TIVO-2410 file (N, C-alpha, C; in nm, 3 decimals):
# residues 165
REC num residu      c1      c2      c3 atome chaine
REC   1      M   6.745  -2.238   0.248     N      A
REC   1      M   6.678  -2.217   0.120    CA      A
REC   1      M   6.537  -2.167   0.142     C      A
REC   2      D   6.493  -2.062   0.073     N      A
REC   2      D   6.364  -1.995   0.090    CA      A
REC   2      D   6.263  -2.067  -0.001     C      A
REC   3      R   6.156  -2.122   0.056     N      A
REC   3      R   6.064  -2.198  -0.019    CA      A
REC   3      R   5.935  -2.114  -0.048     C      A
REC   4      T   5.931  -1.989  -0.030     N      A
REC   4      T   5.808  -1.909  -0.060    CA      A
REC   4      T   5.802  -1.883  -0.207     C      A
REC   5      V   5.683  -1.877  -0.256     N      A
REC   5      V   5.659  -1.857  -0.392    CA      A
REC   5      V   5.582  -1.723  -0.405     C      A
REC   6      S   5.627  -1.640  -0.490     N      A
REC   6      S   5.563  -1.508  -0.502    CA      A
REC   6      S   5.448  -1.517  -0.603     C      A
REC   7      A   5.356  -1.419  -0.590     N      A
REC   7      A   5.242  -1.414  -0.677    CA      A
REC   7      A   5.287  -1.385  -0.822     C      A
REC   8      V   5.402  -1.321  -0.835     N      A
REC   8      V   5.447  -1.292  -0.972    CA      A
REC   8      V   5.480  -1.421  -1.039     C      A
REC   9      Q   5.538  -1.519  -0.973     N      A
REC   9      Q   5.579  -1.643  -1.036    CA      A
REC   9      Q   5.450  -1.726  -1.075     C      A
REC  10      L   5.343  -1.726  -0.989     N      A
REC  10      L   5.228  -1.805  -1.020    CA      A
REC  10      L   5.131  -1.739  -1.111     C      A
REC  11      G   5.100  -1.615  -1.095     N      A
REC  11      G   4.994  -1.548  -1.172    CA      A
REC  11      G   5.048  -1.480  -1.299     C      A
REC  12      G   5.169  -1.457  -1.307     N      A
REC  12      G   5.220  -1.388  -1.422    CA      A
REC  12      G   5.231  -1.238  -1.401     C      A
REC  13      S   5.161  -1.179  -1.308     N      A
REC  13      S   5.173  -1.036  -1.281    CA      A
REC  13      S   5.140  -1.015  -1.138     C      A
REC  14      S   5.178  -0.901  -1.085     N      A
REC  14      S   5.157  -0.875  -0.946    CA      A
REC  14      S   5.027  -0.803  -0.918     C      A
REC  15      A   4.949  -0.767  -1.030     N      A
REC  15      A   4.822  -0.703  -1.010    CA      A
REC  15      A   4.715  -0.802  -0.969     C      A
REC  16      A   4.629  -0.764  -0.877     N      A
REC  16      A   4.521  -0.850  -0.827    CA      A
REC  16      A   4.416  -0.867  -0.941     C      A
REC  17      A   4.358  -0.984  -0.945     N      A
REC  17      A   4.259  -1.014  -1.052    CA      A
REC  17      A   4.129  -0.941  -1.018     C      A
REC  18      D   4.068  -0.882  -1.124     N      A
REC  18      D   3.945  -0.807  -1.105    CA      A
REC  18      D   3.830  -0.908  -1.105     C      A
REC  19      L   3.760  -0.920  -0.991     N      A
REC  19      L   3.653  -1.017  -0.980    CA      A
REC  19      L   3.514  -0.948  -0.973     C      A
REC  20      S   3.507  -0.824  -1.025     N      A
REC  20      S   3.374  -0.760  -1.028    CA      A
REC  20      S   3.283  -0.825  -1.128     C      A
REC  21      L   3.155  -0.805  -1.112     N      A
REC  21      L   3.057  -0.870  -1.210    CA      A
REC  21      L   3.082  -0.826  -1.351     C      A
REC  22      W   3.111  -0.702  -1.371     N      A
REC  22      W   3.134  -0.646  -1.503    CA      A
REC  22      W   3.253  -0.709  -1.568     C      A
REC  23      A   3.364  -0.721  -1.485     N      A
REC  23      A   3.489  -0.775  -1.537    CA      A
REC  23      A   3.468  -0.925  -1.574     C      A
REC  24      L   3.396  -0.996  -1.490     N      A
REC  24      L   3.368  -1.137  -1.515    CA      A
REC  24      L   3.279  -1.152  -1.638     C      A
REC  25      F   3.183  -1.061  -1.660     N      A
REC  25      F   3.102  -1.062  -1.780    CA      A
REC  25      F   3.184  -1.042  -1.905     C      A
REC  26      L   3.276  -0.941  -1.895     N      A
REC  26      L   3.356  -0.911  -2.015    CA      A
REC  26      L   3.456  -1.021  -2.045     C      A
REC  27      Q   3.498  -1.102  -1.947     N      A
REC  27      Q   3.593  -1.210  -1.969    CA      A
REC  27      Q   3.521  -1.339  -2.017     C      A
REC  28      A   3.392  -1.344  -2.008     N      A
REC  28      A   3.316  -1.462  -2.037    CA      A
REC  28      A   3.314  -1.488  -2.188     C      A
REC  29      D   3.286  -1.614  -2.231     N      A
REC  29      D   3.272  -1.651  -2.364    CA      A
REC  29      D   3.145  -1.587  -2.423     C      A
REC  30      W   3.133  -1.579  -2.552     N      A
REC  30      W   3.018  -1.512  -2.613    CA      A
REC  30      W   2.885  -1.587  -2.587     C      A
REC  31      I   2.896  -1.717  -2.573     N      A
REC  31      I   2.774  -1.793  -2.542    CA      A
REC  31      I   2.724  -1.764  -2.401     C      A
REC  32      V   2.817  -1.755  -2.311     N      A
REC  32      V   2.786  -1.721  -2.171    CA      A
REC  32      V   2.727  -1.581  -2.162     C      A
REC  33      K   2.782  -1.488  -2.237     N      A
REC  33      K   2.731  -1.350  -2.243    CA      A
REC  33      K   2.586  -1.350  -2.294     C      A
REC  34      A   2.560  -1.430  -2.400     N      A
REC  34      A   2.432  -1.434  -2.459    CA      A
REC  34      A   2.331  -1.495  -2.361     C      A
REC  35      V   2.366  -1.599  -2.289     N      A
REC  35      V   2.282  -1.661  -2.184    CA      A
REC  35      V   2.254  -1.559  -2.077     C      A
REC  36      M   2.353  -1.485  -2.030     N      A
REC  36      M   2.333  -1.392  -1.920    CA      A
REC  36      M   2.241  -1.275  -1.970     C      A
REC  37      L   2.261  -1.224  -2.090     N      A
REC  37      L   2.176  -1.124  -2.143    CA      A
REC  37      L   2.030  -1.167  -2.158     C      A
REC  38      M   2.019  -1.292  -2.205     N      A
REC  38      M   1.884  -1.351  -2.222    CA      A
REC  38      M   1.812  -1.361  -2.083     C      A
REC  39      L   1.885  -1.410  -1.988     N      A
REC  39      L   1.827  -1.422  -1.851    CA      A
REC  39      L   1.793  -1.286  -1.790     C      A
REC  40      I   1.870  -1.189  -1.812     N      A
REC  40      I   1.845  -1.057  -1.764    CA      A
REC  40      I   1.726  -0.994  -1.827     C      A
REC  41      L   1.713  -1.009  -1.964     N      A
REC  41      L   1.597  -0.960  -2.035    CA      A
REC  41      L   1.467  -1.036  -1.989     C      A
REC  42      A   1.479  -1.164  -1.973     N      A
REC  42      A   1.357  -1.240  -1.924    CA      A
REC  42      A   1.321  -1.198  -1.782     C      A
REC  43      S   1.417  -1.163  -1.697     N      A
REC  43      S   1.391  -1.116  -1.563    CA      A
REC  43      S   1.319  -0.983  -1.565     C      A
REC  44      F   1.369  -0.888  -1.649     N      A
REC  44      F   1.308  -0.764  -1.652    CA      A
REC  44      F   1.165  -0.774  -1.707     C      A
REC  45      W   1.148  -0.853  -1.811     N      A
REC  45      W   1.014  -0.874  -1.872    CA      A
REC  45      W   0.919  -0.936  -1.770     C      A
REC  46      S   0.973  -1.038  -1.693     N      A
REC  46      S   0.890  -1.103  -1.591    CA      A
REC  46      S   0.847  -1.007  -1.482     C      A
REC  47      W   0.942  -0.927  -1.438     N      A
REC  47      W   0.901  -0.826  -1.327    CA      A
REC  47      W   0.808  -0.725  -1.382     C      A
REC  48      A   0.817  -0.686  -1.502     N      A
REC  48      A   0.715  -0.594  -1.563    CA      A
REC  48      A   0.578  -0.654  -1.561     C      A
REC  49      I   0.572  -0.780  -1.599     N      A
REC  49      I   0.439  -0.855  -1.602    CA      A
REC  49      I   0.390  -0.867  -1.460     C      A
REC  50      I   0.481  -0.900  -1.362     N      A
REC  50      I   0.434  -0.917  -1.224    CA      A
REC  50      I   0.378  -0.790  -1.169     C      A
REC  51      F   0.443  -0.674  -1.186     N      A
REC  51      F   0.398  -0.553  -1.142    CA      A
REC  51      F   0.265  -0.510  -1.206     C      A
REC  52      D   0.259  -0.536  -1.335     N      A
REC  52      D   0.137  -0.504  -1.409    CA      A
REC  52      D   0.020  -0.590  -1.353     C      A
REC  53      K   0.044  -0.717  -1.329     N      A
REC  53      K  -0.061  -0.804  -1.272    CA      A
REC  53      K  -0.107  -0.757  -1.132     C      A
REC  54      I  -0.005  -0.720  -1.051     N      A
REC  54      I  -0.041  -0.670  -0.914    CA      A
REC  54      I  -0.134  -0.548  -0.925     C      A
REC  55      M  -0.096  -0.451  -1.007     N      A
REC  55      M  -0.177  -0.333  -1.024    CA      A
REC  55      M  -0.315  -0.364  -1.079     C      A
REC  56      K  -0.320  -0.446  -1.176     N      A
REC  56      K  -0.451  -0.480  -1.240    CA      A
REC  56      K  -0.542  -0.554  -1.142     C      A
REC  57      I  -0.484  -0.649  -1.068     N      A
REC  57      I  -0.567  -0.723  -0.973    CA      A
REC  57      I  -0.616  -0.638  -0.859     C      A
REC  58      R  -0.534  -0.550  -0.812     N      A
REC  58      R  -0.582  -0.450  -0.714    CA      A
REC  58      R  -0.696  -0.368  -0.762     C      A
REC  59      K  -0.679  -0.321  -0.887     N      A
REC  59      K  -0.787  -0.240  -0.946    CA      A
REC  59      K  -0.920  -0.323  -0.967     C      A
REC  60      V  -0.906  -0.446  -1.008     N      A
REC  60      V  -1.020  -0.533  -1.031    CA      A
REC  60      V  -1.088  -0.558  -0.893     C      A
REC  61      I  -1.010  -0.578  -0.786     N      A
REC  61      I  -1.070  -0.600  -0.657    CA      A
REC  61      I  -1.147  -0.478  -0.606     C      A
REC  62      A  -1.086  -0.359  -0.626     N      A
REC  62      A  -1.154  -0.238  -0.582    CA      A
REC  62      A  -1.278  -0.212  -0.663     C      A
REC  63      D  -1.271  -0.233  -0.795     N      A
REC  63      D  -1.388  -0.215  -0.878    CA      A
REC  63      D  -1.498  -0.320  -0.851     C      A
REC  64      T  -1.457  -0.441  -0.825     N      A
REC  64      T  -1.553  -0.542  -0.789    CA      A
REC  64      T  -1.626  -0.508  -0.653     C      A
REC  65      D  -1.547  -0.465  -0.555     N      A
REC  65      D  -1.619  -0.424  -0.432    CA      A
REC  65      D  -1.719  -0.311  -0.456     C      A
REC  66      K  -1.683  -0.216  -0.532     N      A
REC  66      K  -1.773  -0.112  -0.565    CA      A
REC  66      K  -1.902  -0.160  -0.639     C      A
REC  67      F  -1.875  -0.246  -0.742     N      A
REC  67      F  -1.986  -0.301  -0.817    CA      A
REC  67      F  -2.078  -0.384  -0.727     C      A
REC  68      E  -2.019  -0.470  -0.640     N      A
REC  68      E  -2.102  -0.549  -0.550    CA      A
REC  68      E  -2.186  -0.461  -0.453     C      A
REC  69      S  -2.128  -0.352  -0.403     N      A
REC  69      S  -2.211  -0.268  -0.317    CA      A
REC  69      S  -2.326  -0.205  -0.399     C      A
REC  70      D  -2.299  -0.168  -0.527     N      A
REC  70      D  -2.405  -0.112  -0.608    CA      A
REC  70      D  -2.508  -0.217  -0.642     C      A
REC  71      F  -2.464  -0.335  -0.667     N      A
REC  71      F  -2.552  -0.449  -0.704    CA      A
REC  71      F  -2.640  -0.488  -0.589     C      A
REC  72      W  -2.586  -0.502  -0.470     N      A
REC  72      W  -2.665  -0.545  -0.353    CA      A
REC  72      W  -2.728  -0.432  -0.277     C      A
REC  73      S  -2.722  -0.308  -0.330     N      A
REC  73      S  -2.774  -0.197  -0.257    CA      A
REC  73      S  -2.929  -0.197  -0.255     C      A
REC  74      G  -2.988  -0.271  -0.334     N      A
REC  74      G  -3.138  -0.282  -0.341    CA      A
REC  74      G  -3.194  -0.194  -0.448     C      A
REC  75      G  -3.106  -0.125  -0.525     N      A
REC  75      G  -3.156  -0.042  -0.631    CA      A
REC  75      G  -3.201  -0.127  -0.751     C      A
REC  76      S  -3.254  -0.055  -0.851     N      A
REC  76      S  -3.302  -0.123  -0.970    CA      A
REC  76      S  -3.182  -0.176  -1.055     C      A
REC  77      L  -3.195  -0.299  -1.095     N      A
REC  77      L  -3.094  -0.359  -1.181    CA      A
REC  77      L  -3.094  -0.297  -1.322     C      A
REC  78      D  -3.215  -0.255  -1.360     N      A
REC  78      D  -3.219  -0.186  -1.495    CA      A
REC  78      D  -3.145  -0.055  -1.492     C      A
REC  79      A  -3.155   0.018  -1.374     N      A
REC  79      A  -3.083   0.145  -1.360    CA      A
REC  79      A  -2.935   0.118  -1.359     C      A
REC  80      L  -2.894   0.013  -1.291     N      A
REC  80      L  -2.747  -0.022  -1.284    CA      A
REC  80      L  -2.703  -0.061  -1.424     C      A
REC  81      Y  -2.782  -0.134  -1.499     N      A
REC  81      Y  -2.746  -0.176  -1.634    CA      A
REC  81      Y  -2.732  -0.051  -1.722     C      A
REC  82      D  -2.827   0.036  -1.714     N      A
REC  82      D  -2.819   0.159  -1.797    CA      A
REC  82      D  -2.695   0.243  -1.765     C      A
REC  83      R  -2.667   0.255  -1.631     N      A
REC  83      R  -2.550   0.335  -1.595    CA      A
REC  83      R  -2.421   0.271  -1.645     C      A
REC  84      L  -2.406   0.140  -1.629     N      A
REC  84      L  -2.286   0.068  -1.667    CA      A
REC  84      L  -2.274   0.062  -1.820     C      A
REC  85      S  -2.383   0.045  -1.891     N      A
REC  85      S  -2.369   0.037  -2.035    CA      A
REC  85      S  -2.335   0.169  -2.097     C      A
REC  86      V  -2.373   0.282  -2.036     N      A
REC  86      V  -2.336   0.413  -2.088    CA      A
REC  86      V  -2.184   0.438  -2.060     C      A
REC  87      A  -2.143   0.409  -1.942     N      A
REC  87      A  -1.998   0.430  -1.907    CA      A
REC  87      A  -1.908   0.330  -1.969     C      A
REC  88      G  -1.959   0.215  -2.001     N      A
REC  88      G  -1.877   0.105  -2.054    CA      A
REC  88      G  -1.819   0.026  -1.940     C      A
REC  89      P  -1.817  -0.110  -1.956     N      A
REC  89      P  -1.766  -0.192  -1.844    CA      A
REC  89      P  -1.622  -0.172  -1.818     C      A
REC  90      Q  -1.589  -0.152  -1.688     N      A
REC  90      Q  -1.451  -0.122  -1.654    CA      A
REC  90      Q  -1.381  -0.239  -1.588     C      A
REC  91      H  -1.461  -0.342  -1.554     N      A
REC  91      H  -1.404  -0.456  -1.483    CA      A
REC  91      H  -1.488  -0.582  -1.511     C      A
REC  92      P  -1.435  -0.697  -1.476     N      A
REC  92      P  -1.499  -0.821  -1.519    CA      A
REC  92      P  -1.633  -0.846  -1.463     C      A
REC  93      M  -1.663  -0.805  -1.342     N      A
REC  93      M  -1.801  -0.824  -1.284    CA      A
REC  93      M  -1.900  -0.746  -1.367     C      A
REC  94      A  -1.867  -0.622  -1.407     N      A
REC  94      A  -1.962  -0.541  -1.489    CA      A
REC  94      A  -1.979  -0.604  -1.622     C      A
REC  95      V  -1.876  -0.656  -1.682     N      A
REC  95      V  -1.884  -0.722  -1.816    CA      A
REC  95      V  -1.983  -0.841  -1.805     C      A
REC  96      I  -1.970  -0.918  -1.705     N      A
REC  96      I  -2.054  -1.039  -1.691    CA      A
REC  96      I  -2.196  -0.993  -1.662     C      A
REC  97      F  -2.222  -0.895  -1.574     N      A
REC  97      F  -2.356  -0.845  -1.548    CA      A
REC  97      F  -2.416  -0.790  -1.674     C      A
REC  98      L  -2.341  -0.706  -1.748     N      A
REC  98      L  -2.398  -0.648  -1.871    CA      A
REC  98      L  -2.440  -0.760  -1.973     C      A
REC  99      A  -2.356  -0.858  -1.985     N      A
REC  99      A  -2.383  -0.968  -2.081    CA      A
REC  99      A  -2.513  -1.037  -2.039     C      A
REC 100      A  -2.534  -1.067  -1.914     N      A
REC 100      A  -2.653  -1.137  -1.861    CA      A
REC 100      A  -2.770  -1.046  -1.876     C      A
REC 101      M  -2.763  -0.915  -1.844     N      A
REC 101      M  -2.876  -0.826  -1.856    CA      A
REC 101      M  -2.913  -0.808  -2.004     C      A
REC 102      R  -2.818  -0.799  -2.090     N      A
REC 102      R  -2.843  -0.781  -2.235    CA      A
REC 102      R  -2.920  -0.905  -2.286     C      A
REC 103      E  -2.886  -1.023  -2.245     N      A
REC 103      E  -2.958  -1.146  -2.290    CA      A
REC 103      E  -3.096  -1.142  -2.225     C      A
REC 104      W  -3.109  -1.099  -2.102     N      A
REC 104      W  -3.241  -1.088  -2.035    CA      A
REC 104      W  -3.331  -1.000  -2.117     C      A
REC 105      R  -3.283  -0.873  -2.141     N      A
REC 105      R  -3.361  -0.777  -2.211    CA      A
REC 105      R  -3.395  -0.822  -2.352     C      A
REC 106      R  -3.299  -0.879  -2.417     N      A
REC 106      R  -3.329  -0.928  -2.556    CA      A
REC 106      R  -3.439  -1.038  -2.559     C      A
REC 107      S  -3.435  -1.123  -2.465     N      A
REC 107      S  -3.530  -1.229  -2.454    CA      A
REC 107      S  -3.669  -1.177  -2.417     C      A
REC 108      T  -3.674  -1.084  -2.319     N      A
REC 108      T  -3.804  -1.030  -2.283    CA      A
REC 108      T  -3.865  -0.944  -2.390     C      A
REC 109      E  -3.784  -0.873  -2.466     N      A
REC 109      E  -3.835  -0.793  -2.580    CA      A
REC 109      E  -3.893  -0.876  -2.691     C      A
REC 110      R  -3.833  -0.997  -2.710     N      A
REC 110      R  -3.883  -1.082  -2.813    CA      A
REC 110      R  -3.997  -1.177  -2.766     C      A
REC 111      G  -4.031  -1.168  -2.633     N      A
REC 111      G  -4.137  -1.247  -2.583    CA      A
REC 111      G  -4.103  -1.396  -2.566     C      A
REC 112      L  -3.980  -1.421  -2.540     N      A
REC 112      L  -3.935  -1.562  -2.526    CA      A
REC 112      L  -3.948  -1.613  -2.384     C      A
REC 113      V  -4.006  -1.535  -2.290     N      A
REC 113      V  -4.007  -1.574  -2.151    CA      A
REC 113      V  -4.145  -1.608  -2.104     C      A
REC 114      R  -4.214  -1.686  -2.183     N      A
REC 114      R  -4.354  -1.724  -2.148    CA      A
REC 114      R  -4.359  -1.867  -2.103     C      A
REC 115      G  -4.409  -1.892  -1.989     N      A
REC 115      G  -4.420  -2.023  -1.928    CA      A
REC 115      G  -4.294  -2.078  -1.869     C      A
REC 116      K  -4.307  -2.194  -1.808     N      A
REC 116      K  -4.193  -2.255  -1.739    CA      A
REC 116      K  -4.082  -2.290  -1.837     C      A
REC 117      Q  -4.117  -2.342  -1.948     N      A
REC 117      Q  -4.020  -2.378  -2.047    CA      A
REC 117      Q  -3.941  -2.258  -2.096     C      A
REC 118      G  -4.008  -2.146  -2.115     N      A
REC 118      G  -3.939  -2.026  -2.161    CA      A
REC 118      G  -3.842  -1.974  -2.054     C      A
REC 119      L  -3.885  -1.985  -1.927     N      A
REC 119      L  -3.789  -1.934  -1.821    CA      A
REC 119      L  -3.674  -2.033  -1.806     C      A
REC 120      G  -3.698  -2.159  -1.828     N      A
REC 120      G  -3.583  -2.258  -1.817    CA      A
REC 120      G  -3.485  -2.234  -1.935     C      A
REC 121      S  -3.534  -2.214  -2.053     N      A
REC 121      S  -3.443  -2.188  -2.160    CA      A
REC 121      S  -3.375  -2.054  -2.144     C      A
REC 122      L  -3.440  -1.956  -2.085     N      A
REC 122      L  -3.379  -1.824  -2.061    CA      A
REC 122      L  -3.266  -1.841  -1.961     C      A
REC 123      Q  -3.284  -1.919  -1.858     N      A
REC 123      Q  -3.181  -1.941  -1.761    CA      A
REC 123      Q  -3.057  -2.010  -1.823     C      A
REC 124      V  -3.088  -2.101  -1.907     N      A
REC 124      V  -2.973  -2.171  -1.979    CA      A
REC 124      V  -2.901  -2.070  -2.069     C      A
REC 125      R  -2.971  -1.992  -2.149     N      A
REC 125      R  -2.905  -1.894  -2.234    CA      A
REC 125      R  -2.823  -1.791  -2.152     C      A
REC 126      I  -2.885  -1.740  -2.042     N      A
REC 126      I  -2.814  -1.647  -1.961    CA      A
REC 126      I  -2.690  -1.709  -1.897     C      A
REC 127      G  -2.704  -1.836  -1.856     N      A
REC 127      G  -2.585  -1.908  -1.801    CA      A
REC 127      G  -2.474  -1.926  -1.909     C      A
REC 128      Q  -2.509  -1.951  -2.031     N      A
REC 128      Q  -2.416  -1.967  -2.138    CA      A
REC 128      Q  -2.343  -1.833  -2.167     C      A
REC 129      V  -2.421  -1.728  -2.173     N      A
REC 129      V  -2.369  -1.596  -2.198    CA      A
REC 129      V  -2.273  -1.556  -2.087     C      A
REC 130      M  -2.312  -1.585  -1.966     N      A
REC 130      M  -2.223  -1.551  -1.852    CA      A
REC 130      M  -2.095  -1.631  -1.855     C      A
REC 131      R  -2.106  -1.761  -1.892     N      A
REC 131      R  -1.987  -1.852  -1.901    CA      A
REC 131      R  -1.892  -1.798  -2.009     C      A
REC 132      V  -1.944  -1.760  -2.122     N      A
REC 132      V  -1.856  -1.705  -2.225    CA      A
REC 132      V  -1.791  -1.574  -2.179     C      A
REC 133      S  -1.865  -1.486  -2.107     N      A
REC 133      S  -1.807  -1.363  -2.056    CA      A
REC 133      S  -1.702  -1.391  -1.956     C      A
REC 134      I  -1.726  -1.489  -1.872     N      A
REC 134      I  -1.627  -1.525  -1.764    CA      A
REC 134      I  -1.502  -1.578  -1.832     C      A
REC 135      D  -1.521  -1.669  -1.932     N      A
REC 135      D  -1.400  -1.719  -2.004    CA      A
REC 135      D  -1.320  -1.613  -2.066     C      A
REC 136      R  -1.385  -1.515  -2.133     N      A
REC 136      R  -1.307  -1.405  -2.195    CA      A
REC 136      R  -1.239  -1.321  -2.094     C      A
REC 137      E  -1.307  -1.288  -1.981     N      A
REC 137      E  -1.240  -1.208  -1.881    CA      A
REC 137      E  -1.124  -1.279  -1.815     C      A
REC 138      M  -1.138  -1.409  -1.798     N      A
REC 138      M  -1.031  -1.486  -1.740    CA      A
REC 138      M  -0.907  -1.493  -1.837     C      A
REC 139      D  -0.941  -1.504  -1.964     N      A
REC 139      D  -0.826  -1.501  -2.061    CA      A
REC 139      D  -0.756  -1.363  -2.055     C      A
REC 140      R  -0.832  -1.259  -2.044     N      A
REC 140      R  -0.772  -1.127  -2.043    CA      A
REC 140      R  -0.693  -1.107  -1.914     C      A
REC 141      I  -0.746  -1.151  -1.799     N      A
REC 141      I  -0.667  -1.137  -1.672    CA      A
REC 141      I  -0.547  -1.229  -1.670     C      A
REC 142      E  -0.555  -1.346  -1.724     N      A
REC 142      E  -0.443  -1.446  -1.718    CA      A
REC 142      E  -0.343  -1.434  -1.831     C      A
REC 143      R  -0.356  -1.326  -1.917     N      A
REC 143      R  -0.258  -1.301  -2.020    CA      A
REC 143      R  -0.116  -1.292  -1.970     C      A
REC 144      Y  -0.024  -1.353  -2.029     N      A
REC 144      Y   0.123  -1.357  -2.000    CA      A
REC 144      Y   0.155  -1.443  -1.881     C      A
REC 145      L   0.061  -1.509  -1.819     N      A
REC 145      L   0.099  -1.600  -1.709    CA      A
REC 145      L   0.172  -1.724  -1.764     C      A
REC 146      G   0.141  -1.761  -1.880     N      A
REC 146      G   0.210  -1.877  -1.949    CA      A
REC 146      G   0.357  -1.842  -1.968     C      A
REC 147      F   0.385  -1.719  -2.004     N      A
REC 147      F   0.523  -1.666  -2.017    CA      A
REC 147      F   0.596  -1.678  -1.883     C      A
REC 148      L   0.533  -1.628  -1.777     N      A
REC 148      L   0.593  -1.640  -1.642    CA      A
REC 148      L   0.619  -1.785  -1.601     C      A
REC 149      A   0.523  -1.869  -1.633     N      A
REC 149      A   0.547  -2.011  -1.596    CA      A
REC 149      A   0.662  -2.072  -1.675     C      A
REC 150      S   0.668  -2.036  -1.799     N      A
REC 150      S   0.777  -2.089  -1.884    CA      A
REC 150      S   0.912  -2.039  -1.838     C      A
REC 151      V   0.922  -1.907  -1.813     N      A
REC 151      V   1.049  -1.851  -1.770    CA      A
REC 151      V   1.088  -1.906  -1.635     C      A
REC 152      G   0.995  -1.921  -1.548     N      A
REC 152      G   1.024  -1.972  -1.409    CA      A
REC 152      G   1.075  -2.119  -1.415     C      A
REC 153      S   1.021  -2.199  -1.509     N      A
REC 153      S   1.065  -2.338  -1.513    CA      A
REC 153      S   1.190  -2.356  -1.597     C      A
REC 154      V   1.217  -2.276  -1.695     N      A
REC 154      V   1.329  -2.298  -1.789    CA      A
REC 154      V   1.455  -2.221  -1.746     C      A
REC 155      S   1.441  -2.105  -1.681     N      A
REC 155      S   1.557  -2.024  -1.642    CA      A
REC 155      S   1.660  -2.097  -1.566     C      A
REC 156      P   1.632  -2.177  -1.464     N      A
REC 156      P   1.736  -2.253  -1.395    CA      A
REC 156      P   1.825  -2.333  -1.485     C      A
REC 157      F   1.758  -2.400  -1.583     N      A
REC 157      F   1.832  -2.483  -1.674    CA      A
REC 157      F   1.915  -2.405  -1.776     C      A
REC 158      V   1.861  -2.292  -1.816     N      A
REC 158      V   1.941  -2.202  -1.905    CA      A
REC 158      V   2.068  -2.147  -1.830     C      A
REC 159      G   2.038  -2.110  -1.706     N      A
REC 159      G   2.151  -2.061  -1.619    CA      A
REC 159      G   2.257  -2.168  -1.600     C      A
REC 160      L   2.212  -2.293  -1.574     N      A
REC 160      L   2.307  -2.407  -1.557    CA      A
REC 160      L   2.386  -2.428  -1.688     C      A
REC 161      F   2.317  -2.418  -1.798     N      A
REC 161      F   2.382  -2.434  -1.926    CA      A
REC 161      F   2.500  -2.332  -1.938     C      A
REC 162      G   2.466  -2.204  -1.914     N      A
REC 162      G   2.569  -2.101  -1.920    CA      A
REC 162      G   2.681  -2.122  -1.819     C      A
REC 163      T   2.651  -2.173  -1.704     N      A
REC 163      T   2.753  -2.204  -1.604    CA      A
REC 163      T   2.844  -2.319  -1.649     C      A
REC 164      V   2.785  -2.417  -1.701     N      A
REC 164      V   2.865  -2.533  -1.741    CA      A
REC 164      V   2.947  -2.501  -1.866     C      A
REC 165      W   2.895  -2.419  -1.956     N      A
REC 165      W   2.970  -2.387  -2.076    CA      A
REC 165      W   3.093  -2.322  -2.040     C      A
***
């Protein structure tokens, strides 16, 4: 007696099952399809943010190096301020410098820099202006990092949900 079992008896047909990614996607439940599409979209959006951040940070580093060489060159800070204010600040270091110089010029024009007390309050005001500028530039540079953090922490659980479903 022959005890072999044919594939036709077990699988219902003699054709091999299609295990390609596309075929598996098409055979999946609608919830699993929605989870996979959501994860793919989040992945594309995350990579777009990552590449954008890489390019922006490289540009900021190059602009910062150029600004630092101009700043420490020994030239006039007033000339540097005038040149940067005409062109408009292109990077965070220039924005911070312009804010500090603007406060310095405003205070000296109003005559607020007389005596030790005046210089002390000027230092405090310039420090506050610079802190506000730093905070704004950091917010601009760090934009969308919360999205990346959320996607990175939630995606494994969403994928697990899709797998278990």
